C-alpha positions as CSV (number, residue, x, y, z in Angstrom):
1,M,82.2,166.1,74.4
2,P,80.2,169.4,74.4
3,N,80.4,171.9,77.1
4,I,76.9,173.3,77.0
5,K,74.4,171.6,79.2
6,S,71.7,171.2,76.5
7,A,74.2,169.8,74.0
8,I,75.4,167.3,76.6
9,K,71.8,166.1,77.1
10,R,71.3,165.8,73.3
11,V,74.3,163.6,73.1
12,K,73.0,161.3,75.8
13,V,69.5,161.2,74.3
14,A,70.8,160.5,70.8
15,E,73.0,157.7,72.1
16,K,70.0,156.1,73.9
17,A,67.8,156.5,70.8
18,N,70.5,155.0,68.6
19,A,70.8,152.0,70.8
20,A,67.0,151.4,70.8
21,N,66.9,151.9,67.0
22,V,69.8,149.4,66.4
23,Q,68.1,146.8,68.6
24,A,64.7,147.3,66.9
25,K,66.2,147.1,63.4
26,S,68.1,143.9,64.4
27,A,65.0,142.3,65.7
28,M,63.1,143.2,62.5
29,R,65.9,141.7,60.4
30,S,65.8,138.5,62.5
31,T,62.1,138.0,62.0
32,V,62.4,138.5,58.2
33,K,65.3,136.1,58.1
34,K,63.4,133.4,60.1
35,A,60.4,133.8,57.7
36,E,62.7,133.5,54.6
37,Q,64.3,130.4,56.0
38,A,61.0,128.8,56.9
39,L,59.7,129.5,53.4
40,A,62.9,128.0,51.8
41,A,62.6,124.9,54.0
42,G,58.9,124.6,53.3
43,A,57.9,124.6,57.0
44,E,54.3,124.4,58.0
45,N,54.5,127.4,60.2
46,A,55.8,129.6,57.4
47,P,52.6,131.6,57.0
48,E,52.6,132.6,60.6
49,L,56.3,133.7,60.4
50,V,55.6,135.7,57.3
51,A,52.7,137.5,59.1
52,V,55.0,138.3,62.1
53,A,57.7,139.5,59.7
54,S,55.2,141.7,57.9
55,K,54.1,143.2,61.2
56,A,57.7,143.9,62.2
57,L,58.3,145.6,58.8
58,D,55.3,147.8,59.2
59,K,56.3,148.7,62.8
60,A,59.8,149.6,61.7
61,A,58.5,151.7,58.8
62,S,56.1,153.6,61.2
63,K,59.0,154.3,63.6
64,G,61.2,155.6,60.8
65,L,63.7,152.8,61.0
66,I,63.3,151.9,57.3
67,H,61.5,153.7,54.5
68,K,57.9,152.8,53.9
69,N,58.6,151.8,50.3
70,A,61.4,149.5,51.5
71,A,59.0,147.9,54.0
72,A,56.4,147.4,51.2
73,R,59.0,146.0,48.9
74,K,60.3,143.5,51.5
75,K,56.7,142.5,52.4
76,S,55.8,142.0,48.7
77,R,58.9,139.8,48.1
78,L,58.1,137.7,51.2
79,A,54.5,137.2,50.0
80,A,55.7,136.2,46.5
81,K,58.0,133.5,47.9
């Protein structure tokens, strides 16, 4: 643990941000997984789930959780399915 006050604060802020990023990334992965499962099962609500997953991917890319090209690739593969 650091001794300098500003360094202590940076550690706390970084831990808080890391927890938020992990949670957001996990939620994004869950929405993508639900959409893929719905597409595989041929569910009637698959288009809505794909739209939700696409939005989640865009949001994650805008926040810097994943690279914008990775988001575009995942969206493209979902749309192709």
